[in-house]
C-alpha positions, -999 to 999 in steps of 0.1 A, spaced: -12 -573 -264 -33 -576 -232 -70 -570 -236 -87 -551 -208 -122 -558 -197 -146 -529 -196 -144 -527 -159 -105 -527 -158 -104 -498 -185 -129 -477 -165 -108 -483 -133 -76 -471 -152 -93 -439 -164 -105 -431 -129 -69 -434 -114 -53 -413 -142 -34 -382 -129 -55 -351 -134 -40 -324 -156 -41 -289 -141 -48 -258 -162 -14 -242 -154 6 -273 -159 25 -262 -191 36 -230 -174 49 -247 -142 86 -250 -155 87 -212 -159 82 -207 -122 109 -230 -111 134 -201 -107 109 -182 -85 105 -213 -62 142 -217 -61 147 -181 -52 122 -184 -24 139 -215 -12 173 -198 -12 160 -168 7 144 -190 33 175 -211 36 201 -183 37 183 -150 46 215 -131 55 234 -141 24 204 -132 3 201 -98 19 238 -91 13 236 -100 -23 205 -78 -27 223 -48 -12 253 -54 -35 229 -56 -65 213 -23 -56 247 -7 -52 257 -19 -87 225 -6 -102 231 28 -85 267 29 -97 257 22 -133 228 48 -131 252 75 -119 284 68 -138 283 46 -169 248 56 -180 254 94 -177 286 89 -197 267 72 -224 240 99 -224 264 129 -220 269 137 -257 234 131 -270 212 137 -240 232 159 -216 202 171 -196 191 136 -190 226 127 -180 226 156 -155 194 143 -140 213 111 -131 245 129 -121 241 166 -115 277 175 -121 288 151 -148 317 170 -165 312 156 -200 275 165 -200 283 200 -186 308 206 -214 282 194 -240 258 220 -227 286 246 -227 293 239 -263 256 243 -271 257 277 -254 288 287 -272 273 279 -306 242 299 -296 264 328 -285 283 327 -318 251 328 -338 238 357 -317 269 379 -322 269 405 -350 291 397 -380 327 410 -374 342 437 -396 368 428 -422 400 416 -406 433 432 -414 459 410 -431 479 386 -409 515 397 -404 540 394 -432 515 387 -460 491 364 -442 460 361 -464 433 353 -439 423 356 -402 441 328 -384 416 327 -356 389 319 -381 410 291 -395 417 277 -361 380 276 -353 376 258 -386 346 279 -398 333 262 -429 335 283 -461 304 287 -483 300 258 -508 316 267 -541 303 259 -575 266 266 -569 247 273 -601 226 302 -586 243 335 -575 238 346 -540 209 371 -536 213 395 -507 176 403 -506 166 366 -501 186 362 -469 170 376 -438 196 383 -411 188 370 -376 177 396 -352 205 411 -331 207 398 -296 205 423 -268 236 429 -246 218 414 -217 212 381 -236 248 380 -247 260 386 -212 237 359 -199 250 333 -224 286 341 -215 278 338 -178 261 304 -185 292 292 -203 314 303 -175 292 286 -149 291 253 -169 329 253 -175 336 261 -138 314 232 -127 331 209 -152 365 219 -139 355 212 -103 349 176 -114 376 173 -141 405 196 -134 424 184 -165 397 195 -190 416 217 -214 385 228 -233 368 240 -201 398 264 -196 396 275 -232 358 283 -227 366 303 -196 391 323 -216 367 328 -245 340 343 -223 362 363 -199 363 401 -203 396 405 -183 426 402 -206 449 388 -179 423 363 -168 418 352 -205 456 348 -209 458 326 -177 429 305 -189 443 300 -224 477 292 -210 462 265 -187 443 251 -217 474 248 -238 494 234 -208 468 206 -205 464 199 -243 487 210 -271 458 204 -295 438 233 -281 443 252 -314 421 282 -306 439 288 -273 473 284 -290 464 308 -318 451 333 -293 483 332 -273 504 334 -305 486 366 -316 488 381 -281 525 375 -280 529 391 -314 509 421 -303 530 425 -271 562 423 -290 572 390 -273 592 370 -300 600 341 -276 562 337 -270 555 338 -307 581 311 -313 568 290 -284 532 290 -296 542 286 -332 562 255 -323 530 241 -307 508 248 -338 534 237 -364 537 203 -346 500 197 -340 482 215 -369 504 214 -400 474 221 -422 474 257 -407 510 263 -415 503 292 -438 488 312 -410 514 302 -383 544 308 -406 531 343 -413 539 352 -377 573 336 -378 581 355 -411 574 387 -393 600 379 -367 627 377 -394 624 415 -400 635 425 -365 668 417 -346 649 404 -315 628 382 -337 658 368 -355 675 360 -322 645 341 -310 642 322 -343 679 314 -345 678 299 -309 648 277 -318 661 267 -353 695 256 -340 677 229 -320 665 214 -353 628 214 -347 606 193 -371 593 225 -387 627 240 -395 628 230 -432 592 240 -440 599 274 -423 631 282 -441 617 269 -474 587 292 -470 608 323 -465 610 329 -503 573 331 -506 570 361 -483 604 377 -480 621 370 -514 629 407 -519 642 413 -484 678 410 -471 666 401 -436 667 363 -443 704 365 -451 710 379 -416 691 349 -401 711 325 -423 743 341 -411 732 337 -375 726 300 -380 760 297 -397 777 313 -367 758 290 -343 771 260 -362 739 251 -379 739 267 -414 709 261 -437 713 230 -458 710 230 -495 674 217 -492 665 246 -469 684 273 -489 675 265 -525 638 275 -524 648 310 -511 676 314 -538 652 306 -566 625 328 -552 650 357 -548 662 352 -584 626 353 -596 618 384 -575 649 403 -587 648 389 -623 685 386 -617 709 361 -601 734 385 -585 718 389 -551 710 351 -547 746 343 -558 760 367 -531 738 351 -504 750 316 -514 787 328 -513 783 342 -478 770 310 -464 799 288 -478 828 277 -456 863 288 -464 871 255 -481 840 256 -502 845 292 -511 880 285 -525 865 260 -550 840 284 -565 845 292 -602 826 313 -627 814 279 -641 812 254 -613 817 216 -616 824 220 -654 841 186 -654 810 169 -638 833 156 -610 807 164 -583 771 152 -583 745 176 -597 722 193 -573 692 216 -570 714 247 -565 712 272 -593 750 275 -594 757 238 -601 745 214 -628 708 209 -626 696 176 -643 658 175 -642 640 143 -652 631 141 -689 606 120 -709 622 92 -729 657 106 -723 681 96 -696 711 115 -683 739 99 -663 776 103 -656 803 78 -665 837 76 -648 868 84 -669 902 68 -668 924 75 -638 946 98 -660 917 121 -666 898 140 -640 861 145 -639 833 124 -655 816 120 -688 780 133 -693 759 108 -713 725 113 -727 706 82 -739 674 83 -759 646 58 -760 625 50 -791 599 75 -800 593 112 -791 616 128 -766 609 156 -742 644 166 -730 646 190 -701 677 211 -702 709 203 -683 717 238 -670 735 260 -644 737 297 -637 772 311 -644 790 344 -638 814 351 -667 829 386 -667 824 407 -698 846 396 -727 850 370 -754 855 333 -745 859 300 -763 838 271 -752 855 237 -761 847 201 -754 847 166 -767 818 146 -780 812 110 -789 783 87 -797 757 81 -823 724 101 -821 698 96 -847 673 126 -850 663 154 -872 678 179 -848 708 175 -826 720 188 -792 733 223 -786 754 239 -759 742 275 -753 753 305 -732 724 329 -727 722 361 -706 701 354 -675 681 386 -673 676 394 -709 678 360 -726 702 374 -752 722 346 -768 759 351 -760 769 320 -780 759 285 -790 774 254 -806 764 238 -839 740 209 -837 759 179 -822 750 143 -830 781 126 -816 807 108 -836 808 70 -839 845 70 -849 856 82 -814 860 114 -794 860 146 -815 864 182 -804 838 209 -808 840 246 -799 822 279 -802 828 315 -791 809 333 -764 807 371 -761 795 386 -728 785 422 -734 797 449 -710 764 467 -707 753 455 -672 726 433 -687 745 400 -688 761 398 -653 748 363 -650 743 337 -677 726 304 -682 748 276 -695 727 248 -708 726 217 -730 693 214 -750 678 192 -776 673 217 -805 639 204 -815 616 232 -828 584 212 -833 568 179 -822 578 162 -853 615 170 -845 614 155 -810 619 119 -822 654 106 -814 673 75 -804 708 64 -797 731 83 -773 756 111 -771 784 118 -746 803 150 -736 835 155 -716 865 178 -712 844 210 -712 864 242 -709 855 279 -711 886 301 -715 891 338 -725 897 339 -762 932 353 -758 942 322 -739 922 297 -759 936 274 -786 926 280 -822 890 271 -829 883 237 -844 849 234 -861 825 211 -841 
């Protein structure tokens, strides 16, 4: 270590670099000195970059920023861009809500066509319903209605909406909601129709405009227009189907409406099955749907089983009889299918069960399983097998609707298996309309030693009250304690023959 003399140390302190007061802040000003140096070195390039920066700032202030402000602060957005279409539409919606609040409450609406249960325009506008389940009842005296707006105020608000929508369309010609607002506020029916048509043409999701056009087409008696607008609504707003389908149901009642519907349904639109399946809810007691079904059959596109079955069951429930539904089903069959129809169809289980009332129906059961086994090649048809799990069984009947003529018949069949239960299985024939028992078998448990025959007699009264019957296989349990079963039982070779032609009865 070098020792300094007092004179040398004093000399070193005198030549030490002085520390300025703004020394620590000097690095922060380097960018400013660099900027000055760049401007002085390249003044033209710096001027060009400055102009470009100002242009970018102006572009952001008049486009991106108004877009960001248009929904929440439309007036501020219009200060930056006086004709910004999104901001104009936000203000128009505010005026529309104010206009709706100022209008007097409308009178009670008539029912929609063909059983509609509410005003479809209100549904399209999605007006929220009052909250259900409140603990306090509504008190009329506690609600002060808003003061009615003057006609001049209503006219001024409509004019303001039209002005805003027109300005928005000048900037955004494809704005469907602007056309719809023009239609909402126009007092000229033709002008409203043109505006609503333009709205739907630009967006199929303009539900209010589509419903307005749908109702206008219905009022004018234009079935093609009804189908066209219903097609739009059924594809875009399926949650409103109950309103839209009420208009289509009304078309089924007129020849012109059926022609328009048939032309649309032949094209297999996505709403065909919901529409045909819904007919039974509104028109179960009418014969008009049969005419529509026949038109579809002639056009080469008859209703499928899935489309027809809901109407058949609804017709049977409405008539409390099966005759009319059976006649409808027969008229829609092809010549080959009609030749195979019998009073009891598919009695040998050769064909698969279905949801048709006039074929075997095999609903799902609890802890019981129904299936069909092939028979030997020498025997036609299949074997019906019922298997039971361990525990309580809830067996849903295997059934079909039959049409035996008045008289006495013998029901015969073969059974096999080993079913362990307090109560066995029964075959029953019951009058459809009156539930009178026409005949039933003894309780059947199957036979472990092989196939054994069983039989019982069936008497169909000639009093007009048993034109149709229910043929069914049931588990004859009368209480919960009798629902326990296990094992299995099988049936085959079922026959129902007039007693004069039947073989002698053999106890089952």
